N, CA, C and O atoms as a GROMACS GRO file, in nm:
protein
  608
    1MET      N    1 -10.176   3.441 -14.389
    1MET     CA    2 -10.282   3.363 -14.462
    1MET      C    3 -10.338   3.247 -14.336
    1MET      O    4 -10.455   3.247 -14.295
    2LYS      N    5 -10.252   3.171 -14.296
    2LYS     CA    6 -10.258   3.043 -14.219
    2LYS      C    7 -10.345   3.081 -14.098
    2LYS      O    8 -10.405   2.994 -14.035
    3ILE      N    9 -10.354   3.246 -14.057
    3ILE     CA   10 -10.400   3.273 -13.940
    3ILE      C   11 -10.584   3.311 -13.955
    3ILE      O   12 -10.684   3.291 -13.886
    4LYS      N   13 -10.557   3.369 -14.075
    4LYS     CA   14 -10.699   3.419 -14.131
    4LYS      C   15 -10.797   3.308 -14.179
    4LYS      O   16 -10.919   3.324 -14.190
    5LYS      N   17 -10.732   3.199 -14.205
    5LYS     CA   18 -10.806   3.066 -14.258
    5LYS      C   19 -10.853   3.047 -14.133
    5LYS      O   20 -10.973   3.058 -14.107
    6HIS      N   21 -10.757   3.015 -14.038
    6HIS     CA   22 -10.808   2.976 -13.886
    6HIS      C   23 -10.910   3.018 -13.828
    6HIS      O   24 -11.008   2.949 -13.800
    7LEU      N   25 -10.893   3.168 -13.798
    7LEU     CA   26 -10.997   3.245 -13.760
    7LEU      C   27 -11.142   3.263 -13.841
    7LEU      O   28 -11.249   3.290 -13.785
    8LEU      N   29 -11.126   3.243 -13.978
    8LEU     CA   30 -11.230   3.214 -14.049
    8LEU      C   31 -11.301   3.081 -14.040
    8LEU      O   32 -11.423   3.083 -14.057
    9THR      N   33 -11.244   2.972 -14.016
    9THR     CA   34 -11.290   2.844 -13.978
    9THR      C   35 -11.378   2.853 -13.821
    9THR      O   36 -11.496   2.819 -13.806
   10MET      N   37 -11.315   2.892 -13.744
   10MET     CA   38 -11.352   2.897 -13.614
   10MET      C   39 -11.474   2.990 -13.628
   10MET      O   40 -11.570   2.937 -13.571
   11GLY      N   41 -11.502   3.095 -13.675
   11GLY     CA   42 -11.611   3.184 -13.682
   11GLY      C   43 -11.702   3.097 -13.737
   11GLY      O   44 -11.815   3.092 -13.688
   12ALA      N   45 -11.664   3.011 -13.854
   12ALA     CA   46 -11.802   2.951 -13.898
   12ALA      C   47 -11.842   2.856 -13.803
   12ALA      O   48 -11.962   2.857 -13.776
   13VAL      N   49 -11.776   2.778 -13.749
   13VAL     CA   50 -11.809   2.656 -13.634
   13VAL      C   51 -11.880   2.730 -13.508
   13VAL      O   52 -11.976   2.678 -13.450
   14SER      N   53 -11.836   2.834 -13.477
   14SER     CA   54 -11.907   2.937 -13.363
   14SER      C   55 -12.041   2.973 -13.437
   14SER      O   56 -12.133   2.984 -13.357
   15ALA      N   57 -12.070   2.990 -13.544
   15ALA     CA   58 -12.185   3.023 -13.603
   15ALA      C   59 -12.270   2.926 -13.605
   15ALA      O   60 -12.389   2.929 -13.574
   16PHE      N   61 -12.182   2.810 -13.656
   16PHE     CA   62 -12.308   2.675 -13.644
   16PHE      C   63 -12.344   2.632 -13.516
   16PHE      O   64 -12.460   2.599 -13.491
   17CYS      N   65 -12.264   2.629 -13.442
   17CYS     CA   66 -12.279   2.613 -13.274
   17CYS      C   67 -12.418   2.670 -13.220
   17CYS      O   68 -12.516   2.606 -13.181
   18CYS      N   69 -12.397   2.831 -13.228
   18CYS     CA   70 -12.500   2.936 -13.208
   18CYS      C   71 -12.641   2.908 -13.277
   18CYS      O   72 -12.737   2.926 -13.202
   19ALA      N   73 -12.668   2.869 -13.404
   19ALA     CA   74 -12.772   2.832 -13.470
   19ALA      C   75 -12.814   2.713 -13.413
   19ALA      O   76 -12.934   2.709 -13.383
   20GLY      N   77 -12.735   2.598 -13.385
   20GLY     CA   78 -12.813   2.473 -13.320
   20GLY      C   79 -12.862   2.516 -13.186
   20GLY      O   80 -12.971   2.477 -13.143
   21LEU      N   81 -12.773   2.605 -13.113
   21LEU     CA   82 -12.869   2.638 -12.958
   21LEU      C   83 -12.985   2.705 -12.987
   21LEU      O   84 -13.088   2.668 -12.929
   22LEU      N   85 -12.989   2.807 -13.076
   22LEU     CA   86 -13.118   2.893 -13.137
   22LEU      C   87 -13.224   2.760 -13.163
   22LEU      O   88 -13.322   2.744 -13.091
   23THR      N   89 -13.202   2.697 -13.240
   23THR     CA   90 -13.280   2.582 -13.271
   23THR      C   91 -13.345   2.526 -13.177
   23THR      O   92 -13.467   2.517 -13.161
   24ALA      N   93 -13.237   2.477 -13.096
   24ALA     CA   94 -13.262   2.391 -12.977
   24ALA      C   95 -13.369   2.452 -12.890
   24ALA      O   96 -13.459   2.383 -12.840
   25ASN      N   97 -13.359   2.598 -12.870
   25ASN     CA   98 -13.439   2.642 -12.761
   25ASN      C   99 -13.573   2.707 -12.808
   25ASN      O  100 -13.646   2.764 -12.728
   26ALA      N  101 -13.605   2.694 -12.955
   26ALA     CA  102 -13.709   2.757 -13.034
   26ALA      C  103 -13.823   2.698 -12.983
   26ALA      O  104 -13.922   2.770 -12.974
   27GLU      N  105 -13.830   2.561 -12.942
   27GLU     CA  106 -13.976   2.508 -12.881
   27GLU      C  107 -13.965   2.531 -12.760
   27GLU      O  108 -14.080   2.548 -12.722
   28GLU      N  109 -13.894   2.542 -12.673
   28GLU     CA  110 -13.907   2.631 -12.546
   28GLU      C  111 -13.980   2.759 -12.538
   28GLU      O  112 -14.047   2.784 -12.437
   29ALA      N  113 -13.972   2.839 -12.633
   29ALA     CA  114 -14.017   2.952 -12.642
   29ALA      C  115 -14.197   2.964 -12.614
   29ALA      O  116 -14.246   3.060 -12.553
   30PHE      N  117 -14.264   2.870 -12.661
   30PHE     CA  118 -14.396   2.855 -12.660
   30PHE      C  119 -14.446   2.866 -12.512
   30PHE      O  120 -14.416   2.795 -12.416
   31ASP      N  121 -14.544   2.991 -12.519
   31ASP     CA  122 -14.590   3.022 -12.400
   31ASP      C  123 -14.740   2.987 -12.384
   31ASP      O  124 -14.821   3.059 -12.442
   32GLN      N  125 -14.788   2.876 -12.305
   32GLN     CA  126 -14.952   2.829 -12.305
   32GLN      C  127 -15.010   2.900 -12.223
   32GLN      O  128 -15.127   2.909 -12.260
   33GLU      N  129 -14.995   2.947 -12.145
   33GLU     CA  130 -15.073   3.034 -12.063
   33GLU      C  131 -15.098   3.207 -12.169
   33GLU      O  132 -15.198   3.278 -12.155
   34ALA      N  133 -15.001   3.235 -12.250
   34ALA     CA  134 -15.039   3.330 -12.341
   34ALA      C  135 -15.128   3.290 -12.446
   34ALA      O  136 -15.221   3.356 -12.491
   35PHE      N  137 -15.085   3.158 -12.487
   35PHE     CA  138 -15.180   3.092 -12.596
   35PHE      C  139 -15.304   3.084 -12.538
   35PHE      O  140 -15.388   3.157 -12.591
   36ASP      N  141 -15.348   3.008 -12.432
   36ASP     CA  142 -15.490   3.016 -12.348
   36ASP      C  143 -15.546   3.171 -12.366
   36ASP      O  144 -15.640   3.199 -12.441
   37LEU      N  145 -15.480   3.258 -12.294
   37LEU     CA  146 -15.529   3.403 -12.306
   37LEU      C  147 -15.593   3.462 -12.443
   37LEU      O  148 -15.696   3.528 -12.455
   38ALA      N  149 -15.506   3.421 -12.538
   38ALA     CA  150 -15.521   3.444 -12.694
   38ALA      C  151 -15.674   3.414 -12.707
   38ALA      O  152 -15.760   3.499 -12.730
   39LEU      N  153 -15.699   3.261 -12.684
   39LEU     CA  154 -15.790   3.169 -12.742
   39LEU      C  155 -15.926   3.253 -12.665
   39LEU      O  156 -16.030   3.282 -12.723
   40LYS      N  157 -15.895   3.278 -12.532
   40LYS     CA  158 -16.040   3.336 -12.453
   40LYS      C  159 -16.067   3.466 -12.508
   40LYS      O  160 -16.182   3.509 -12.497
   41ALA      N  161 -15.968   3.544 -12.574
   41ALA     CA  162 -15.994   3.687 -12.638
   41ALA      C  163 -16.071   3.641 -12.750
   41ALA      O  164 -16.164   3.718 -12.775
   42LEU      N  165 -16.065   3.544 -12.825
   42LEU     CA  166 -16.126   3.499 -12.952
   42LEU      C  167 -16.207   3.353 -12.943
   42LEU      O  168 -16.151   3.246 -12.962
   43PRO      N  169 -16.312   3.365 -12.919
   43PRO     CA  170 -16.340   3.238 -12.866
   43PRO      C  171 -16.391   3.166 -13.013
   43PRO      O  172 -16.411   3.045 -13.024
   44GLU      N  173 -16.411   3.279 -13.138
   44GLU     CA  174 -16.434   3.178 -13.249
   44GLU      C  175 -16.306   3.106 -13.307
   44GLU      O  176 -16.320   3.010 -13.382
   45LEU      N  177 -16.196   3.147 -13.278
   45LEU     CA  178 -16.076   3.103 -13.283
   45LEU      C  179 -16.061   2.963 -13.235
   45LEU      O  180 -16.016   2.867 -13.298
   46ALA      N  181 -16.111   2.966 -13.098
   46ALA     CA  182 -16.110   2.864 -12.994
   46ALA      C  183 -16.177   2.733 -13.078
   46ALA      O  184 -16.120   2.630 -13.115
   47GLU      N  185 -16.290   2.766 -13.093
   47GLU     CA  186 -16.379   2.641 -13.148
   47GLU      C  187 -16.318   2.600 -13.284
   47GLU      O  188 -16.342   2.488 -13.328
   48ASP      N  189 -16.244   2.681 -13.349
   48ASP     CA  190 -16.180   2.617 -13.493
   48ASP      C  191 -16.075   2.543 -13.453
   48ASP      O  192 -16.054   2.447 -13.527
   49LEU      N  193 -15.987   2.557 -13.344
   49LEU     CA  194 -15.866   2.491 -13.302
   49LEU      C  195 -15.937   2.340 -13.255
   49LEU      O  196 -15.876   2.233 -13.265
   50LYS      N  197 -16.084   2.354 -13.201
   50LYS     CA  198 -16.092   2.224 -13.107
   50LYS      C  199 -16.132   2.125 -13.238
   50LYS      O  200 -16.095   2.007 -13.242
   51ASN      N  201 -16.192   2.173 -13.318
   51ASN     CA  202 -16.260   2.075 -13.452
   51ASN      C  203 -16.111   2.019 -13.513
   51ASN      O  204 -16.023   2.102 -13.533
   52PRO      N  205 -16.088   1.895 -13.537
   52PRO     CA  206 -15.987   1.838 -13.591
   52PRO      C  207 -15.963   1.843 -13.735
   52PRO      O  208 -15.853   1.828 -13.788
   53VAL      N  209 -16.069   1.864 -13.792
   53VAL     CA  210 -16.059   1.876 -13.943
   53VAL      C  211 -16.003   2.034 -13.974
   53VAL      O  212 -15.916   2.056 -14.060
   54ALA      N  213 -16.059   2.132 -13.899
   54ALA     CA  214 -15.976   2.254 -13.934
   54ALA      C  215 -15.824   2.241 -13.916
   54ALA      O  216 -15.747   2.286 -14.000
   55THR      N  217 -15.785   2.182 -13.806
   55THR     CA  218 -15.614   2.204 -13.749
   55THR      C  219 -15.549   2.122 -13.864
   55THR      O  220 -15.428   2.140 -13.877
   56LYS      N  221 -15.615   2.021 -13.963
   56LYS     CA  222 -15.552   1.973 -14.040
   56LYS      C  223 -15.495   2.035 -14.181
   56LYS      O  224 -15.573   2.072 -14.269
   57ALA      N  225 -15.358   2.044 -14.194
   57ALA     CA  226 -15.319   2.086 -14.324
   57ALA      C  227 -15.349   2.037 -14.423
   57ALA      O  228 -15.350   1.915 -14.413
   58ALA      N  229 -15.384   2.088 -14.556
   58ALA     CA  230 -15.437   2.059 -14.678
   58ALA      C  231 -15.299   1.970 -14.763
   58ALA      O  232 -15.186   1.982 -14.716
   59PRO      N  233 -15.318   1.904 -14.859
   59PRO     CA  234 -15.231   1.856 -14.899
   59PRO      C  235 -15.149   1.965 -14.982
   59PRO      O  236 -15.204   2.068 -15.024
   60ARG      N  237 -15.022   1.938 -15.002
   60ARG     CA  238 -14.916   2.045 -15.047
   60ARG      C  239 -14.800   1.960 -15.127
   60ARG      O  240 -14.737   1.866 -15.078
   61MET      N  241 -14.788   2.007 -15.244
   61MET     CA  242 -14.670   1.961 -15.343
   61MET      C  243 -14.556   2.026 -15.318
   61MET      O  244 -14.559   2.148 -15.307
   62LYS      N  245 -14.448   1.960 -15.305
   62LYS     CA  246 -14.308   2.016 -15.318
   62LYS      C  247 -14.215   1.983 -15.435
   62LYS      O  248 -14.257   1.886 -15.499
   63CYS      N  249 -14.115   2.028 -15.476
   63CYS     CA  250 -14.053   1.943 -15.564
   63CYS      C  251 -13.888   1.995 -15.559
   63CYS      O  252 -13.864   2.105 -15.508
   64TYR      N  253 -13.792   1.923 -15.606
   64TYR     CA  254 -13.652   2.002 -15.656
   64TYR      C  255 -13.601   1.904 -15.761
   64TYR      O  256 -13.635   1.786 -15.772
   65VAL      N  257 -13.514   1.971 -15.837
   65VAL     CA  258 -13.451   1.929 -15.954
   65VAL      C  259 -13.308   1.863 -15.927
   65VAL      O  260 -13.219   1.933 -15.877
   66ASP      N  261 -13.288   1.738 -15.957
   66ASP     CA  262 -13.186   1.663 -15.909
   66ASP      C  263 -13.051   1.700 -15.945
   66ASP      O  264 -13.022   1.667 -16.060
   67THR      N  265 -12.956   1.760 -15.877
   67THR     CA  266 -12.845   1.788 -15.931
   67THR      C  267 -12.710   1.734 -15.853
   67THR      O  268 -12.733   1.679 -15.745
   68PRO      N  269 -12.583   1.741 -15.891
   68PRO     CA  270 -12.479   1.666 -15.781
   68PRO      C  271 -12.485   1.764 -15.674
   68PRO      O  272 -12.439   1.722 -15.568
   69ALA      N  273 -12.538   1.911 -15.672
   69ALA     CA  274 -12.550   1.975 -15.572
   69ALA      C  275 -12.667   1.908 -15.446
   69ALA      O  276 -12.748   1.819 -15.475
   70PHE      N  277 -12.656   1.973 -15.297
   70PHE     CA  278 -12.744   1.912 -15.238
   70PHE      C  279 -12.898   1.995 -15.215
   70PHE      O  280 -12.930   2.083 -15.136
   71ASP      N  281 -12.965   1.931 -15.312
   71ASP     CA  282 -13.083   1.996 -15.322
   71ASP      C  283 -13.202   1.964 -15.218
   71ASP      O  284 -13.223   1.858 -15.159
   72LEU      N  285 -13.280   2.092 -15.210
   72LEU     CA  286 -13.394   2.061 -15.116
   72LEU      C  287 -13.522   2.120 -15.182
   72LEU      O  288 -13.534   2.202 -15.273
   73PHE      N  289 -13.616   2.050 -15.106
   73PHE     CA  290 -13.765   2.070 -15.134
   73PHE      C  291 -13.825   2.203 -15.127
   73PHE      O  292 -13.820   2.275 -15.026
   74THR      N  293 -13.869   2.227 -15.212
   74THR     CA  294 -13.947   2.395 -15.195
   74THR      C  295 -14.082   2.336 -15.264
   74THR      O  296 -14.098   2.251 -15.351
   75TYR      N  297 -14.176   2.420 -15.186
   75TYR     CA  298 -14.342   2.422 -15.235
   75TYR      C  299 -14.355   2.500 -15.372
   75TYR      O  300 -14.298   2.603 -15.405
   76GLY      N  301 -14.432   2.435 -15.432
   76GLY     CA  302 -14.492   2.488 -15.535
   76GLY      C  303 -14.390   2.522 -15.673
   76GLY      O  304 -14.428   2.511 -15.790
   77TYR      N  305 -14.288   2.554 -15.641
   77TYR     CA  306 -14.161   2.578 -15.754
   77TYR      C  307 -14.049   2.548 -15.726
   77TYR      O  308 -14.007   2.568 -15.612
   78CYS      N  309 -13.955   2.482 -15.839
   78CYS     CA  310 -13.857   2.451 -15.794
   78CYS      C  311 -13.768   2.486 -15.922
   78CYS      O  312 -13.822   2.488 -16.032
   79PHE      N  313 -13.609   2.518 -15.905
   79PHE     CA  314 -13.537   2.560 -16.000
   79PHE      C  315 -13.396   2.507 -16.008
   79PHE      O  316 -13.356   2.494 -15.892
   80SER      N  317 -13.316   2.476 -16.082
   80SER     CA  318 -13.189   2.430 -16.080
   80SER      C  319 -13.137   2.452 -16.214
   80SER      O  320 -13.205   2.457 -16.316
   81VAL      N  321 -12.965   2.468 -16.201
   81VAL     CA  322 -12.887   2.489 -16.309
   81VAL      C  323 -12.839   2.362 -16.305
   81VAL      O  324 -12.868   2.297 -16.204
   82GLY      N  325 -12.753   2.294 -16.414
   82GLY     CA  326 -12.668   2.197 -16.420
   82GLY      C  327 -12.629   2.165 -16.586
   82GLY      O  328 -12.691   2.195 -16.688
   83ASN      N  329 -12.500   2.089 -16.566
   83ASN     CA  330 -12.425   2.074 -16.669
   83ASN      C  331 -12.509   1.964 -16.764
   83ASN      O  332 -12.520   1.980 -16.886
   84ALA      N  333 -12.566   1.852 -16.694
   84ALA     CA  334 -12.614   1.732 -16.764
   84ALA      C  335 -12.750   1.766 -16.840
   84ALA      O  336 -12.829   1.848 -16.793
   85ARG      N  337 -12.767   1.715 -16.932
   85ARG     CA  338 -12.849   1.757 -17.045
   85ARG      C  339 -12.964   1.692 -17.011
   85ARG      O  340 -13.062   1.732 -17.072
   86THR      N  341 -12.986   1.589 -16.920
   86THR     CA  342 -13.129   1.553 -16.852
   86THR      C  343 -13.082   1.529 -16.720
   86THR      O  344 -12.969   1.495 -16.683
   87THR      N  345 -13.188   1.551 -16.652
   87THR     CA  346 -13.174   1.478 -16.500
   87THR      C  347 -13.338   1.444 -16.460
   87THR      O  348 -13.420   1.399 -16.539
   88THR      N  349 -13.357   1.468 -16.349
   88THR     CA  350 -13.479   1.412 -16.262
   88THR      C  351 -13.540   1.531 -16.160
   88THR      O  352 -13.484   1.577 -16.061
   89ALA      N  353 -13.660   1.564 -16.210
   89ALA     CA  354 -13.732   1.648 -16.143
   89ALA      C  355 -13.807   1.551 -16.032
   89ALA      O  356 -13.858   1.450 -16.080
   90VAL      N  357 -13.821   1.570 -15.887
   90VAL     CA  358 -13.881   1.506 -15.784
   90VAL      C  359 -14.004   1.589 -15.730
   90VAL      O  360 -13.993   1.704 -15.688
   91PHE      N  361 -14.116   1.523 -15.736
   91PHE     CA  362 -14.232   1.587 -15.694
   91PHE      C  363 -14.265   1.508 -15.580
   91PHE      O  364 -14.241   1.387 -15.575
   92ARG      N  365 -14.320   1.574 -15.485
   92ARG     CA  366 -14.392   1.505 -15.342
   92ARG      C  367 -14.497   1.581 -15.282
   92ARG      O  368 -14.505   1.702 -15.260
   93VAL      N  369 -14.584   1.478 -15.259
   93VAL     CA  370 -14.716   1.546 -15.191
   93VAL      C  371 -14.711   1.525 -15.022
   93VAL      O  372 -14.712   1.417 -14.963
   94ASP      N  373 -14.707   1.641 -14.971
   94ASP     CA  374 -14.738   1.628 -14.816
   94ASP      C  375 -14.875   1.623 -14.766
   94ASP      O  376 -14.968   1.631 -14.846
   95ASN      N  377 -14.903   1.606 -14.605
   95ASN     CA  378 -15.023   1.603 -14.547
   95ASN      C  379 -15.116   1.533 -14.609
   95ASN      O  380 -15.226   1.588 -14.603
   96VAL      N  381 -15.113   1.408 -14.681
   96VAL     CA  382 -15.175   1.335 -14.725
   96VAL      C  383 -15.248   1.237 -14.639
   96VAL      O  384 -15.180   1.151 -14.582
   97PRO      N  385 -15.389   1.237 -14.620
   97PRO     CA  386 -15.486   1.154 -14.512
   97PRO      C  387 -15.445   1.028 -14.526
   97PRO      O  388 -15.418   0.972 -14.632
   98ALA      N  389 -15.439   0.979 -14.407
   98ALA     CA  390 -15.451   0.810 -14.418
   98ALA      C  391 -15.567   0.750 -14.495
   98ALA      O  392 -15.678   0.798 -14.472
   99GLY      N  393 -15.558   0.680 -14.557
   99GLY     CA  394 -15.641   0.609 -14.682
   99GLY      C  395 -15.672   0.700 -14.798
   99GLY      O  396 -15.783   0.682 -14.848
  100ALA      N  397 -15.613   0.775 -14.841
  100ALA     CA  398 -15.638   0.884 -14.944
  100ALA      C  399 -15.563   0.834 -15.050
  100ALA      O  400 -15.450   0.785 -15.036
  101GLN      N  401 -15.629   0.847 -15.170
  101GLN     CA  402 -15.565   0.799 -15.302
  101GLN      C  403 -15.491   0.921 -15.368
  101GLN      O  404 -15.524   1.032 -15.326
  102ILE      N  405 -15.394   0.913 -15.466
  102ILE     CA  406 -15.318   1.017 -15.543
  102ILE      C  407 -15.334   0.981 -15.669
  102ILE      O  408 -15.289   0.873 -15.706
  103LEU      N  409 -15.406   1.073 -15.765
  103LEU     CA  410 -15.400   1.082 -15.885
  103LEU      C  411 -15.309   1.181 -15.957
  103LEU      O  412 -15.347   1.297 -15.972
  104TRP      N  413 -15.208   1.145 -15.996
  104TRP     CA  414 -15.112   1.210 -16.085
  104TRP      C  415 -15.134   1.272 -16.223
  104TRP      O  416 -15.164   1.188 -16.308
  105SER      N  417 -15.127   1.382 -16.263
  105SER     CA  418 -15.139   1.438 -16.414
  105SER      C  419 -15.046   1.404 -16.474
  105SER      O  420 -15.086   1.358 -16.581
  106ASN      N  421 -14.922   1.398 -16.465
  106ASN     CA  422 -14.788   1.303 -16.529
  106ASN      C  423 -14.798   1.176 -16.543
  106ASN      O  424 -14.826   1.107 -16.445
  107SER      N  425 -14.774   1.118 -16.672
  107SER     CA  426 -14.772   0.937 -16.684
  107SER      C  427 -14.661   0.887 -16.630
  107SER      O  428 -14.658   0.769 -16.594
  108ASN      N  429 -14.557   0.966 -16.619
  108ASN     CA  430 -14.415   0.916 -16.539
  108ASN      C  431 -14.462   0.874 -16.400
  108ASN      O  432 -14.420   0.769 -16.351
  109CYS      N  433 -14.532   0.937 -16.346
  109CYS     CA  434 -14.611   0.917 -16.154
  109CYS      C  435 -14.647   0.810 -16.155
  109CYS      O  436 -14.683   0.772 -16.267
  110THR      N  437 -14.656   0.716 -16.051
  110THR     CA  438 -14.733   0.615 -16.040
  110THR      C  439 -14.839   0.641 -15.932
  110THR      O  440 -14.797   0.676 -15.822
  111ASN      N  441 -14.973   0.628 -15.949
  111ASN     CA  442 -15.108   0.667 -15.887
  111ASN      C  443 -15.048   0.585 -15.737
  111ASN      O  444 -14.988   0.478 -15.722
  112ASN      N  445 -15.088   0.676 -15.653
  112ASN     CA  446 -15.119   0.652 -15.486
  112ASN      C  447 -14.977   0.651 -15.440
  112ASN      O  448 -14.961   0.617 -15.323
  113GLN      N  449 -14.887   0.678 -15.499
  113GLN     CA  450 -14.761   0.730 -15.454
  113GLN      C  451 -14.754   0.854 -15.405
  113GLN      O  452 -14.826   0.931 -15.468
  114SER      N  453 -14.680   0.917 -15.294
  114SER     CA  454 -14.665   1.030 -15.273
  114SER      C  455 -14.571   1.115 -15.312
  114SER      O  456 -14.571   1.237 -15.297
  115THR      N  457 -14.460   1.021 -15.384
  115THR     CA  458 -14.321   1.078 -15.439
  115THR      C  459 -14.331   1.021 -15.616
  115THR      O  460 -14.357   0.910 -15.661
  116CYS      N  461 -14.303   1.127 -15.672
  116CYS     CA  462 -14.286   1.107 -15.849
  116CYS      C  463 -14.169   1.161 -15.880
  116CYS      O  464 -14.115   1.247 -15.810
  117PHE      N  465 -14.120   1.110 -15.996
  117PHE     CA  466 -13.995   1.137 -16.052
  117PHE      C  467 -14.015   1.144 -16.196
  117PHE      O  468 -14.059   1.046 -16.257
  118VAL      N  469 -13.985   1.253 -16.257
  118VAL     CA  470 -14.029   1.288 -16.383
  118VAL      C  471 -13.860   1.332 -16.447
  118VAL      O  472 -13.774   1.378 -16.371
  119PRO      N  473 -13.837   1.313 -16.577
  119PRO     CA  474 -13.707   1.346 -16.634
  119PRO      C  475 -13.739   1.473 -16.701
  119PRO      O  476 -13.843   1.499 -16.761
  120ILE      N  477 -13.622   1.560 -16.679
  120ILE     CA  478 -13.653   1.723 -16.734
  120ILE      C  479 -13.512   1.703 -16.796
  120ILE      O  480 -13.421   1.633 -16.751
  121ARG      N  481 -13.512   1.774 -16.903
  121ARG     CA  482 -13.422   1.834 -17.016
  121ARG      C  483 -13.384   1.966 -16.950
  121ARG      O  484 -13.446   2.018 -16.858
  122GLN      N  485 -13.252   2.023 -17.021
  122GLN     CA  486 -13.196   2.177 -17.003
  122GLN      C  487 -13.309   2.221 -17.039
  122GLN      O  488 -13.384   2.142 -17.096
  123TYR      N  489 -13.351   2.355 -17.017
  123TYR     CA  490 -13.437   2.483 -17.043
  123TYR      C  491 -13.563   2.391 -17.098
  123TYR      O  492 -13.609   2.390 -17.213
  124GLN      N  493 -13.604   2.318 -16.990
  124GLN     CA  494 -13.738   2.266 -16.978
  124GLN      C  495 -13.830   2.299 -16.852
  124GLN      O  496 -13.763   2.312 -16.750
  125THR      N  497 -13.966   2.315 -16.834
  125THR     CA  498 -14.020   2.357 -16.747
  125THR      C  499 -14.137   2.242 -16.727
  125THR      O  500 -14.208   2.245 -16.827
  126ILE      N  501 -14.176   2.152 -16.642
  126ILE     CA  502 -14.261   2.053 -16.610
  126ILE      C  503 -14.346   2.122 -16.485
  126ILE      O  504 -14.299   2.173 -16.383
  127SER      N  505 -14.472   2.111 -16.519
  127SER     CA  506 -14.566   2.125 -16.423
  127SER      C  507 -14.665   1.988 -16.392
  127SER      O  508 -14.718   1.934 -16.489
  128VAL      N  509 -14.683   1.949 -16.292
  128VAL     CA  510 -14.749   1.851 -16.235
  128VAL      C  511 -14.850   1.870 -16.119
  128VAL      O  512 -14.826   1.940 -16.020
  129THR      N  513 -14.987   1.787 -16.145
  129THR     CA  514 -15.100   1.830 -16.056
  129THR      C  515 -15.095   1.703 -15.983
  129THR      O  516 -15.046   1.604 -16.039
  130ALA      N  517 -15.138   1.696 -15.868
  130ALA     CA  518 -15.213   1.590 -15.823
  130ALA      C  519 -15.313   1.609 -15.733
  130ALA      O  520 -15.318   1.694 -15.644
  131THR      N  521 -15.420   1.499 -15.770
  131THR     CA  522 -15.573   1.507 -15.700
  131THR      C  523 -15.553   1.422 -15.599
  131THR      O  524 -15.510   1.310 -15.621
  132VAL      N  525 -15.587   1.471 -15.452
  132VAL     CA  526 -15.598   1.374 -15.377
  132VAL      C  527 -15.726   1.354 -15.335
  132VAL      O  528 -15.797   1.446 -15.294
  133LEU      N  529 -15.772   1.203 -15.344
  133LEU     CA  530 -15.906   1.164 -15.334
  133LEU      C  531 -15.915   1.136 -15.156
  133LEU      O  532 -15.859   1.035 -15.112
  134ASN      N  533 -15.974   1.212 -15.078
  134ASN     CA  534 -16.003   1.183 -14.925
  134ASN      C  535 -16.100   1.054 -14.897
  134ASN      O  536 -16.196   1.033 -14.971
  135PRO      N  537 -16.078   0.992 -14.816
  135PRO     CA  538 -16.184   0.859 -14.788
  135PRO      C  539 -16.331   0.922 -14.747
  135PRO      O  540 -16.431   0.850 -14.739
  136ASN      N  541 -16.333   1.059 -14.722
  136ASN     CA  542 -16.454   1.101 -14.690
  136ASN      C  543 -16.525   1.137 -14.793
  136ASN      O  544 -16.642   1.166 -14.764
  137GLY      N  545 -16.488   1.148 -14.933
  137GLY     CA  546 -16.518   1.160 -15.044
  137GLY      C  547 -16.504   1.298 -15.107
  137GLY      O  548 -16.560   1.328 -15.213
  138THR      N  549 -16.429   1.379 -15.039
  138THR     CA  550 -16.367   1.511 -15.062
  138THR      C  551 -16.262   1.489 -15.155
  138THR      O  552 -16.233   1.372 -15.182
  139PHE      N  553 -16.191   1.593 -15.213
  139PHE     CA  554 -16.076   1.592 -15.272
  139PHE      C  555 -16.022   1.718 -15.282
  139PHE      O  556 -16.094   1.818 -15.285
  140ASN      N  557 -15.862   1.724 -15.289
  140ASN     CA  558 -15.788   1.835 -15.304
  140ASN      C  559 -15.693   1.822 -15.418
  140ASN      O  560 -15.646   1.716 -15.457
  141GLN      N  561 -15.662   1.980 -15.484
  141GLN     CA  562 -15.574   1.920 -15.596
  141GLN      C  563 -15.446   2.029 -15.538
  141GLN      O  564 -15.459   2.118 -15.454
  142THR      N  565 -15.349   1.998 -15.595
  142THR     CA  566 -15.232   2.072 -15.557
  142THR      C  567 -15.096   2.024 -15.680
  142THR      O  568 -15.081   1.914 -15.733
  143SER      N  569 -15.013   2.149 -15.696
  143SER     CA  570 -14.937   2.137 -15.783
  143SER      C  571 -14.784   2.204 -15.751
  143SER      O  572 -14.756   2.269 -15.650
  144ALA      N  573 -14.698   2.172 -15.861
  144ALA     CA  574 -14.578   2.235 -15.862
  144ALA      C  575 -14.536   2.242 -15.986
  144ALA      O  576 -14.580   2.175 -16.079
  145THR      N  577 -14.418   2.351 -15.991
  145THR     CA  578 -14.338   2.375 -16.138
  145THR      C  579 -14.198   2.329 -16.134
  145THR      O  580 -14.143   2.370 -16.033
  146ALA      N  581 -14.133   2.267 -16.200
  146ALA     CA  582 -14.008   2.245 -16.190
  146ALA      C  583 -13.943   2.298 -16.310
  146ALA      O  584 -13.995   2.281 -16.421
  147GLU      N  585 -13.830   2.362 -16.295
  147GLU     CA  586 -13.744   2.449 -16.434
  147GLU      C  587 -13.601   2.413 -16.429
  147GLU      O  588 -13.554   2.408 -16.316
  148TYR      N  589 -13.519   2.386 -16.531
  148TYR     CA  590 -13.410   2.317 -16.531
  148TYR      C  591 -13.359   2.398 -16.652
  148TYR      O  592 -13.420   2.404 -16.759
  149GLU      N  593 -13.223   2.470 -16.622
  149GLU     CA  594 -13.125   2.551 -16.731
  149GLU      C  595 -13.022   2.480 -16.712
  149GLU      O  596 -12.992   2.402 -16.622
  150GLY      N  597 -12.956   2.519 -16.826
  150GLY     CA  598 -12.834   2.482 -16.846
  150GLY      C  599 -12.676   2.589 -16.819
  150GLY      O  600 -12.717   2.705 -16.818
  151PHE      N  601 -12.555   2.588 -16.803
  151PHE     CA  602 -12.498   2.666 -16.772
  151PHE      C  603 -12.466   2.765 -16.899
  151PHE      O  604 -12.420   2.877 -16.877
  152PHE      N  605 -12.488   2.724 -17.018
  152PHE     CA  606 -12.463   2.777 -17.153
  152PHE      C  607 -12.587   2.755 -17.247
  152PHE      O  608 -12.584   2.793 -17.364
   0.00000   0.00000   0.00000
């Protein structure tokens, strides 16, 4: 039993170390020469990539439902199960341009803040939308839905 546990621990540590090595080398796998050749083959794509507006990502919303577990943001939809009758749904807008304003659809949210905290009860679903008013006069809308369930 003790040997089995020891081997399991060593296997987990080895897997963790290997994952770290693979992640560390992922950036080195980019081949600039192959990328340049691909751009030459598709000149219309090359023009789009040179345009700074085209390369910026649009604002996106992500969320998580706060529980004692290790919660992670996910884009567009989040779900969690817990014992607490109420908890907090956390919404965040990414890729907001400098100088932009954020208008939230939920009154619990503070305008111009990229993160919003909304109380959520068991068996409740909350959808929140953010309108991002860009400095150049354009706007984007993004939304996410949080769902919270109980164990019983």
